[in-house]
PyMOL commands that place a pseudoatom at each C-alpha (Angstrom):
pseudoatom trace, name=CA, resn=MET, resi=1, chain=A, elem=C, hetatm=0, pos=[21.705, 3.208, -17.144]
pseudoatom trace, name=CA, resn=ASN, resi=2, chain=A, elem=C, hetatm=0, pos=[23.172, -0.267, -16.872]
pseudoatom trace, name=CA, resn=THR, resi=3, chain=A, elem=C, hetatm=0, pos=[22.151, -3.316, -18.899]
pseudoatom trace, name=CA, resn=LEU, resi=4, chain=A, elem=C, hetatm=0, pos=[19.933, -4.770, -16.143]
pseudoatom trace, name=CA, resn=GLU, resi=5, chain=A, elem=C, hetatm=0, pos=[17.860, -1.572, -16.149]
pseudoatom trace, name=CA, resn=LEU, resi=6, chain=A, elem=C, hetatm=0, pos=[16.863, -2.317, -19.745]
pseudoatom trace, name=CA, resn=LEU, resi=7, chain=A, elem=C, hetatm=0, pos=[15.509, -5.736, -18.772]
pseudoatom trace, name=CA, resn=SER, resi=8, chain=A, elem=C, hetatm=0, pos=[12.063, -6.414, -17.377]
pseudoatom trace, name=CA, resn=PRO, resi=9, chain=A, elem=C, hetatm=0, pos=[11.945, -7.025, -13.618]
pseudoatom trace, name=CA, resn=GLU, resi=10, chain=A, elem=C, hetatm=0, pos=[11.055, -10.678, -14.264]
pseudoatom trace, name=CA, resn=ILE, resi=11, chain=A, elem=C, hetatm=0, pos=[14.116, -11.184, -16.481]
pseudoatom trace, name=CA, resn=SER, resi=12, chain=A, elem=C, hetatm=0, pos=[16.325, -9.253, -14.045]
pseudoatom trace, name=CA, resn=PHE, resi=13, chain=A, elem=C, hetatm=0, pos=[15.153, -11.481, -11.188]
pseudoatom trace, name=CA, resn=GLU, resi=14, chain=A, elem=C, hetatm=0, pos=[15.699, -14.677, -13.203]
pseudoatom trace, name=CA, resn=SER, resi=15, chain=A, elem=C, hetatm=0, pos=[19.245, -13.549, -14.036]
pseudoatom trace, name=CA, resn=LEU, resi=16, chain=A, elem=C, hetatm=0, pos=[20.052, -13.441, -10.300]
pseudoatom trace, name=CA, resn=GLY, resi=17, chain=A, elem=C, hetatm=0, pos=[19.476, -17.200, -9.958]
pseudoatom trace, name=CA, resn=LEU, resi=18, chain=A, elem=C, hetatm=0, pos=[17.554, -16.790, -6.693]
pseudoatom trace, name=CA, resn=SER, resi=19, chain=A, elem=C, hetatm=0, pos=[14.486, -18.694, -5.545]
pseudoatom trace, name=CA, resn=LEU, resi=20, chain=A, elem=C, hetatm=0, pos=[11.348, -17.257, -4.011]
pseudoatom trace, name=CA, resn=PRO, resi=21, chain=A, elem=C, hetatm=0, pos=[9.953, -18.641, -0.772]
pseudoatom trace, name=CA, resn=PRO, resi=22, chain=A, elem=C, hetatm=0, pos=[6.217, -19.286, -0.591]
pseudoatom trace, name=CA, resn=ALA, resi=23, chain=A, elem=C, hetatm=0, pos=[4.154, -16.141, -0.122]
pseudoatom trace, name=CA, resn=PRO, resi=24, chain=A, elem=C, hetatm=0, pos=[3.141, -15.991, 3.535]
pseudoatom trace, name=CA, resn=LEU, resi=25, chain=A, elem=C, hetatm=0, pos=[-0.479, -16.148, 4.603]
pseudoatom trace, name=CA, resn=PRO, resi=26, chain=A, elem=C, hetatm=0, pos=[-1.716, -13.589, 7.143]
pseudoatom trace, name=CA, resn=LEU, resi=27, chain=A, elem=C, hetatm=0, pos=[-1.395, -14.805, 10.728]
pseudoatom trace, name=CA, resn=GLY, resi=28, chain=A, elem=C, hetatm=0, pos=[-3.552, -11.957, 12.060]
pseudoatom trace, name=CA, resn=VAL, resi=29, chain=A, elem=C, hetatm=0, pos=[-6.313, -9.606, 11.030]
pseudoatom trace, name=CA, resn=TYR, resi=30, chain=A, elem=C, hetatm=0, pos=[-4.740, -7.824, 8.052]
pseudoatom trace, name=CA, resn=LYS, resi=31, chain=A, elem=C, hetatm=0, pos=[-4.230, -8.097, 4.293]
pseudoatom trace, name=CA, resn=PRO, resi=32, chain=A, elem=C, hetatm=0, pos=[-0.760, -9.009, 2.987]
pseudoatom trace, name=CA, resn=TYR, resi=33, chain=A, elem=C, hetatm=0, pos=[-1.217, -6.484, 0.180]
pseudoatom trace, name=CA, resn=LEU, resi=34, chain=A, elem=C, hetatm=0, pos=[-3.637, -3.800, -0.919]
pseudoatom trace, name=CA, resn=ILE, resi=35, chain=A, elem=C, hetatm=0, pos=[-3.943, -2.033, -4.264]
pseudoatom trace, name=CA, resn=ASP, resi=36, chain=A, elem=C, hetatm=0, pos=[-5.294, 1.522, -4.238]
pseudoatom trace, name=CA, resn=GLY, resi=37, chain=A, elem=C, hetatm=0, pos=[-5.356, 3.020, -7.711]
pseudoatom trace, name=CA, resn=LYS, resi=38, chain=A, elem=C, hetatm=0, pos=[-1.813, 2.855, -9.014]
pseudoatom trace, name=CA, resn=TYR, resi=39, chain=A, elem=C, hetatm=0, pos=[-0.267, 2.013, -5.625]
pseudoatom trace, name=CA, resn=LEU, resi=40, chain=A, elem=C, hetatm=0, pos=[0.579, -1.356, -4.133]
pseudoatom trace, name=CA, resn=PHE, resi=41, chain=A, elem=C, hetatm=0, pos=[0.977, -1.473, -0.363]
pseudoatom trace, name=CA, resn=LEU, resi=42, chain=A, elem=C, hetatm=0, pos=[2.667, -4.499, 1.208]
pseudoatom trace, name=CA, resn=SER, resi=43, chain=A, elem=C, hetatm=0, pos=[2.157, -5.237, 4.891]
pseudoatom trace, name=CA, resn=GLY, resi=44, chain=A, elem=C, hetatm=0, pos=[5.165, -5.955, 7.043]
pseudoatom trace, name=CA, resn=HIS, resi=45, chain=A, elem=C, hetatm=0, pos=[6.951, -9.106, 5.864]
pseudoatom trace, name=CA, resn=GLY, resi=46, chain=A, elem=C, hetatm=0, pos=[9.460, -11.281, 7.685]
pseudoatom trace, name=CA, resn=PRO, resi=47, chain=A, elem=C, hetatm=0, pos=[12.297, -13.482, 6.422]
pseudoatom trace, name=CA, resn=VAL, resi=48, chain=A, elem=C, hetatm=0, pos=[10.557, -16.625, 5.153]
pseudoatom trace, name=CA, resn=ARG, resi=49, chain=A, elem=C, hetatm=0, pos=[12.809, -19.412, 3.885]
pseudoatom trace, name=CA, resn=ASP, resi=50, chain=A, elem=C, hetatm=0, pos=[11.973, -21.713, 0.978]
pseudoatom trace, name=CA, resn=ASP, resi=51, chain=A, elem=C, hetatm=0, pos=[10.776, -24.382, 3.462]
pseudoatom trace, name=CA, resn=LYS, resi=52, chain=A, elem=C, hetatm=0, pos=[8.327, -21.826, 5.017]
pseudoatom trace, name=CA, resn=SER, resi=53, chain=A, elem=C, hetatm=0, pos=[10.388, -21.533, 8.218]
pseudoatom trace, name=CA, resn=LEU, resi=54, chain=A, elem=C, hetatm=0, pos=[11.421, -18.114, 9.531]
pseudoatom trace, name=CA, resn=ILE, resi=55, chain=A, elem=C, hetatm=0, pos=[14.913, -16.812, 10.167]
pseudoatom trace, name=CA, resn=ILE, resi=56, chain=A, elem=C, hetatm=0, pos=[14.943, -16.127, 13.906]
pseudoatom trace, name=CA, resn=GLY, resi=57, chain=A, elem=C, hetatm=0, pos=[17.206, -14.092, 16.178]
pseudoatom trace, name=CA, resn=ARG, resi=58, chain=A, elem=C, hetatm=0, pos=[18.192, -10.668, 17.417]
pseudoatom trace, name=CA, resn=ILE, resi=59, chain=A, elem=C, hetatm=0, pos=[21.016, -8.842, 15.673]
pseudoatom trace, name=CA, resn=GLY, resi=60, chain=A, elem=C, hetatm=0, pos=[23.927, -8.217, 17.994]
pseudoatom trace, name=CA, resn=LYS, resi=61, chain=A, elem=C, hetatm=0, pos=[23.005, -11.197, 20.153]
pseudoatom trace, name=CA, resn=ASP, resi=62, chain=A, elem=C, hetatm=0, pos=[22.008, -14.207, 18.007]
pseudoatom trace, name=CA, resn=LEU, resi=63, chain=A, elem=C, hetatm=0, pos=[22.999, -12.917, 14.562]
pseudoatom trace, name=CA, resn=ASP, resi=64, chain=A, elem=C, hetatm=0, pos=[25.816, -10.696, 13.333]
pseudoatom trace, name=CA, resn=ILE, resi=65, chain=A, elem=C, hetatm=0, pos=[25.386, -7.745, 10.986]
pseudoatom trace, name=CA, resn=GLU, resi=66, chain=A, elem=C, hetatm=0, pos=[26.031, -9.791, 7.806]
pseudoatom trace, name=CA, resn=GLU, resi=67, chain=A, elem=C, hetatm=0, pos=[23.454, -12.399, 8.869]
pseudoatom trace, name=CA, resn=GLY, resi=68, chain=A, elem=C, hetatm=0, pos=[21.068, -9.503, 9.490]
pseudoatom trace, name=CA, resn=LYS, resi=69, chain=A, elem=C, hetatm=0, pos=[21.678, -8.140, 6.000]
pseudoatom trace, name=CA, resn=LEU, resi=70, chain=A, elem=C, hetatm=0, pos=[21.014, -11.586, 4.519]
pseudoatom trace, name=CA, resn=ALA, resi=71, chain=A, elem=C, hetatm=0, pos=[17.801, -11.785, 6.561]
pseudoatom trace, name=CA, resn=ALA, resi=72, chain=A, elem=C, hetatm=0, pos=[16.721, -8.431, 5.079]
pseudoatom trace, name=CA, resn=ARG, resi=73, chain=A, elem=C, hetatm=0, pos=[17.441, -9.793, 1.601]
pseudoatom trace, name=CA, resn=GLN, resi=74, chain=A, elem=C, hetatm=0, pos=[15.280, -12.814, 2.460]
pseudoatom trace, name=CA, resn=VAL, resi=75, chain=A, elem=C, hetatm=0, pos=[12.491, -10.433, 3.490]
pseudoatom trace, name=CA, resn=GLY, resi=76, chain=A, elem=C, hetatm=0, pos=[12.844, -8.796, 0.064]
pseudoatom trace, name=CA, resn=LEU, resi=77, chain=A, elem=C, hetatm=0, pos=[12.507, -12.203, -1.595]
pseudoatom trace, name=CA, resn=THR, resi=78, chain=A, elem=C, hetatm=0, pos=[9.413, -12.888, 0.492]
pseudoatom trace, name=CA, resn=MET, resi=79, chain=A, elem=C, hetatm=0, pos=[7.934, -9.581, -0.674]
pseudoatom trace, name=CA, resn=LEU, resi=80, chain=A, elem=C, hetatm=0, pos=[8.697, -10.446, -4.295]
pseudoatom trace, name=CA, resn=SER, resi=81, chain=A, elem=C, hetatm=0, pos=[6.889, -13.740, -3.741]
pseudoatom trace, name=CA, resn=THR, resi=82, chain=A, elem=C, hetatm=0, pos=[3.824, -11.897, -2.463]
pseudoatom trace, name=CA, resn=ILE, resi=83, chain=A, elem=C, hetatm=0, pos=[3.869, -9.666, -5.553]
pseudoatom trace, name=CA, resn=LYS, resi=84, chain=A, elem=C, hetatm=0, pos=[4.209, -12.600, -7.975]
pseudoatom trace, name=CA, resn=THR, resi=85, chain=A, elem=C, hetatm=0, pos=[1.603, -14.695, -6.158]
pseudoatom trace, name=CA, resn=HIS, resi=86, chain=A, elem=C, hetatm=0, pos=[-1.057, -11.994, -5.987]
pseudoatom trace, name=CA, resn=LEU, resi=87, chain=A, elem=C, hetatm=0, pos=[-0.293, -9.821, -9.037]
pseudoatom trace, name=CA, resn=GLY, resi=88, chain=A, elem=C, hetatm=0, pos=[1.103, -12.508, -11.357]
pseudoatom trace, name=CA, resn=SER, resi=89, chain=A, elem=C, hetatm=0, pos=[4.342, -10.773, -12.345]
pseudoatom trace, name=CA, resn=LEU, resi=90, chain=A, elem=C, hetatm=0, pos=[7.032, -8.456, -11.024]
pseudoatom trace, name=CA, resn=ASP, resi=91, chain=A, elem=C, hetatm=0, pos=[6.602, -6.562, -14.297]
pseudoatom trace, name=CA, resn=ARG, resi=92, chain=A, elem=C, hetatm=0, pos=[3.364, -5.040, -12.923]
pseudoatom trace, name=CA, resn=VAL, resi=93, chain=A, elem=C, hetatm=0, pos=[5.466, -2.895, -10.573]
pseudoatom trace, name=CA, resn=LYS, resi=94, chain=A, elem=C, hetatm=0, pos=[6.787, 0.324, -12.088]
pseudoatom trace, name=CA, resn=ARG, resi=95, chain=A, elem=C, hetatm=0, pos=[8.916, 1.434, -9.152]
pseudoatom trace, name=CA, resn=VAL, resi=96, chain=A, elem=C, hetatm=0, pos=[9.649, 1.213, -5.462]
pseudoatom trace, name=CA, resn=ILE, resi=97, chain=A, elem=C, hetatm=0, pos=[8.369, 4.293, -3.653]
pseudoatom trace, name=CA, resn=LYS, resi=98, chain=A, elem=C, hetatm=0, pos=[9.164, 3.612, 0.013]
pseudoatom trace, name=CA, resn=ILE, resi=99, chain=A, elem=C, hetatm=0, pos=[10.296, 0.896, 2.362]
pseudoatom trace, name=CA, resn=LEU, resi=100, chain=A, elem=C, hetatm=0, pos=[10.239, 0.875, 6.133]
pseudoatom trace, name=CA, resn=GLY, resi=101, chain=A, elem=C, hetatm=0, pos=[12.762, -1.541, 7.594]
pseudoatom trace, name=CA, resn=MET, resi=102, chain=A, elem=C, hetatm=0, pos=[12.559, -2.584, 11.227]
pseudoatom trace, name=CA, resn=VAL, resi=103, chain=A, elem=C, hetatm=0, pos=[15.551, -4.320, 12.782]
pseudoatom trace, name=CA, resn=ASN, resi=104, chain=A, elem=C, hetatm=0, pos=[15.256, -6.498, 15.913]
pseudoatom trace, name=CA, resn=CYS, resi=105, chain=A, elem=C, hetatm=0, pos=[18.540, -5.699, 17.627]
pseudoatom trace, name=CA, resn=VAL, resi=106, chain=A, elem=C, hetatm=0, pos=[20.308, -5.070, 20.889]
pseudoatom trace, name=CA, resn=SER, resi=107, chain=A, elem=C, hetatm=0, pos=[20.109, -1.483, 22.156]
pseudoatom trace, name=CA, resn=GLU, resi=108, chain=A, elem=C, hetatm=0, pos=[23.786, -0.817, 21.333]
pseudoatom trace, name=CA, resn=PHE, resi=109, chain=A, elem=C, hetatm=0, pos=[23.336, -1.689, 17.640]
pseudoatom trace, name=CA, resn=GLU, resi=110, chain=A, elem=C, hetatm=0, pos=[23.473, 1.383, 15.383]
pseudoatom trace, name=CA, resn=ARG, resi=111, chain=A, elem=C, hetatm=0, pos=[23.807, 0.131, 11.803]
pseudoatom trace, name=CA, resn=HIS, resi=112, chain=A, elem=C, hetatm=0, pos=[20.160, -0.424, 10.918]
pseudoatom trace, name=CA, resn=PRO, resi=113, chain=A, elem=C, hetatm=0, pos=[20.529, 1.092, 7.418]
pseudoatom trace, name=CA, resn=TYR, resi=114, chain=A, elem=C, hetatm=0, pos=[23.312, -1.382, 6.575]
pseudoatom trace, name=CA, resn=VAL, resi=115, chain=A, elem=C, hetatm=0, pos=[21.048, -4.304, 7.492]
pseudoatom trace, name=CA, resn=ILE, resi=116, chain=A, elem=C, hetatm=0, pos=[18.100, -2.979, 5.445]
pseudoatom trace, name=CA, resn=ASN, resi=117, chain=A, elem=C, hetatm=0, pos=[20.448, -2.574, 2.449]
pseudoatom trace, name=CA, resn=GLY, resi=118, chain=A, elem=C, hetatm=0, pos=[19.965, -6.331, 2.006]
pseudoatom trace, name=CA, resn=CYS, resi=119, chain=A, elem=C, hetatm=0, pos=[16.436, -5.654, 0.778]
pseudoatom trace, name=CA, resn=SER, resi=120, chain=A, elem=C, hetatm=0, pos=[17.194, -2.345, -0.960]
pseudoatom trace, name=CA, resn=GLU, resi=121, chain=A, elem=C, hetatm=0, pos=[20.054, -3.853, -2.982]
pseudoatom trace, name=CA, resn=LEU, resi=122, chain=A, elem=C, hetatm=0, pos=[17.784, -6.725, -4.105]
pseudoatom trace, name=CA, resn=PHE, resi=123, chain=A, elem=C, hetatm=0, pos=[15.075, -4.318, -5.261]
pseudoatom trace, name=CA, resn=ALA, resi=124, chain=A, elem=C, hetatm=0, pos=[17.704, -2.250, -7.135]
pseudoatom trace, name=CA, resn=GLN, resi=125, chain=A, elem=C, hetatm=0, pos=[18.821, -5.440, -8.909]
pseudoatom trace, name=CA, resn=VAL, resi=126, chain=A, elem=C, hetatm=0, pos=[15.239, -6.312, -9.886]
pseudoatom trace, name=CA, resn=TRP, resi=127, chain=A, elem=C, hetatm=0, pos=[13.919, -2.873, -10.937]
pseudoatom trace, name=CA, resn=GLY, resi=128, chain=A, elem=C, hetatm=0, pos=[17.213, -1.083, -11.649]
pseudoatom trace, name=CA, resn=THR, resi=129, chain=A, elem=C, hetatm=0, pos=[18.704, 1.795, -9.688]
pseudoatom trace, name=CA, resn=GLU, resi=130, chain=A, elem=C, hetatm=0, pos=[16.280, 4.386, -11.055]
pseudoatom trace, name=CA, resn=ASN, resi=131, chain=A, elem=C, hetatm=0, pos=[13.078, 2.483, -10.221]
pseudoatom trace, name=CA, resn=GLY, resi=132, chain=A, elem=C, hetatm=0, pos=[14.287, 0.044, -7.583]
pseudoatom trace, name=CA, resn=ILE, resi=133, chain=A, elem=C, hetatm=0, pos=[15.530, 2.566, -5.041]
pseudoatom trace, name=CA, resn=GLY, resi=134, chain=A, elem=C, hetatm=0, pos=[12.916, 4.624, -3.264]
pseudoatom trace, name=CA, resn=VAL, resi=135, chain=A, elem=C, hetatm=0, pos=[12.816, 6.596, -0.056]
pseudoatom trace, name=CA, resn=ARG, resi=136, chain=A, elem=C, hetatm=0, pos=[13.472, 4.584, 3.082]
pseudoatom trace, name=CA, resn=SER, resi=137, chain=A, elem=C, hetatm=0, pos=[13.515, 4.440, 6.839]
pseudoatom trace, name=CA, resn=ALA, resi=138, chain=A, elem=C, hetatm=0, pos=[15.563, 1.918, 8.809]
pseudoatom trace, name=CA, resn=VAL, resi=139, chain=A, elem=C, hetatm=0, pos=[14.912, 1.733, 12.526]
pseudoatom trace, name=CA, resn=GLY, resi=140, chain=A, elem=C, hetatm=0, pos=[15.803, -0.457, 15.474]
pseudoatom trace, name=CA, resn=MET, resi=141, chain=A, elem=C, hetatm=0, pos=[13.195, -2.304, 17.513]
pseudoatom trace, name=CA, resn=GLY, resi=142, chain=A, elem=C, hetatm=0, pos=[13.335, -3.873, 20.941]
pseudoatom trace, name=CA, resn=THR, resi=143, chain=A, elem=C, hetatm=0, pos=[11.517, -6.937, 19.586]
pseudoatom trace, name=CA, resn=LEU, resi=144, chain=A, elem=C, hetatm=0, pos=[9.689, -8.156, 16.488]
pseudoatom trace, name=CA, resn=PRO, resi=145, chain=A, elem=C, hetatm=0, pos=[7.030, -10.896, 16.073]
pseudoatom trace, name=CA, resn=ASP, resi=146, chain=A, elem=C, hetatm=0, pos=[8.340, -14.432, 16.638]
pseudoatom trace, name=CA, resn=ASN, resi=147, chain=A, elem=C, hetatm=0, pos=[11.797, -12.935, 17.279]
pseudoatom trace, name=CA, resn=ILE, resi=148, chain=A, elem=C, hetatm=0, pos=[12.431, -12.394, 13.556]
pseudoatom trace, name=CA, resn=PRO, resi=149, chain=A, elem=C, hetatm=0, pos=[15.508, -10.196, 12.917]
pseudoatom trace, name=CA, resn=VAL, resi=150, chain=A, elem=C, hetatm=0, pos=[13.914, -7.955, 10.269]
pseudoatom trace, name=CA, resn=GLU, resi=151, chain=A, elem=C, hetatm=0, pos=[10.441, -6.846, 9.222]
pseudoatom trace, name=CA, resn=ILE, resi=152, chain=A, elem=C, hetatm=0, pos=[9.876, -4.641, 6.180]
pseudoatom trace, name=CA, resn=GLU, resi=153, chain=A, elem=C, hetatm=0, pos=[6.807, -2.991, 4.711]
pseudoatom trace, name=CA, resn=ALA, resi=154, chain=A, elem=C, hetatm=0, pos=[6.749, -1.279, 1.320]
pseudoatom trace, name=CA, resn=LEU, resi=155, chain=A, elem=C, hetatm=0, pos=[4.881, 0.962, -1.084]
pseudoatom trace, name=CA, resn=PHE, resi=156, chain=A, elem=C, hetatm=0, pos=[5.200, 0.489, -4.850]
pseudoatom trace, name=CA, resn=GLU, resi=157, chain=A, elem=C, hetatm=0, pos=[3.813, 2.270, -7.904]
pseudoatom trace, name=CA, resn=LEU, resi=158, chain=A, elem=C, hetatm=0, pos=[2.134, 0.019, -10.456]
pseudoatom trace, name=CA, resn=HIS, resi=159, chain=A, elem=C, hetatm=0, pos=[2.136, 0.455, -14.215]
pseudoatom trace, name=CA, resn=GLU, resi=160, chain=A, elem=C, hetatm=0, pos=[-1.078, 1.922, -15.586]
pseudoatom trace, name=CA, resn=ASP, resi=161, chain=A, elem=C, hetatm=0, pos=[-3.288, -0.784, -17.090]
for i in range(1, 161): cmd.bond("trace and resi %d" % i, "trace and resi %d" % (i + 1))
show_as sticks, trace
zoom trace
């Protein structure tokens, strides 16, 4: 166990020196999050910047693999913002259970897991490797809403109240 794993998720996040974009509002008929017992479900999130704009582009055409990975990290930050906005603190989350990462890419692109690592690595930094890494799927898509490069949905376990 490393030192960051002994810290609370809030303190771990603060130590990274990153900023959170505003939590997005639903643009359709869905809830951005849902709590069922001890589980927190997050709807698919895109890469929202601090100024509320979206990162746009298809990986392999408009963006390269490293830009895709950074977009996935930005999606992770957007998800953290949703958690903080609606639950009050990242400390409410006990662990990451599962993420589904969807990558908007050209048909020849094959490194979807590498792109989604941008989000997975962020979560591991916030909750530690034991609780911040869950099961995962990373898949390629022919298109995503508004031509965003990455969309991710997630399932978390909450601490018992």
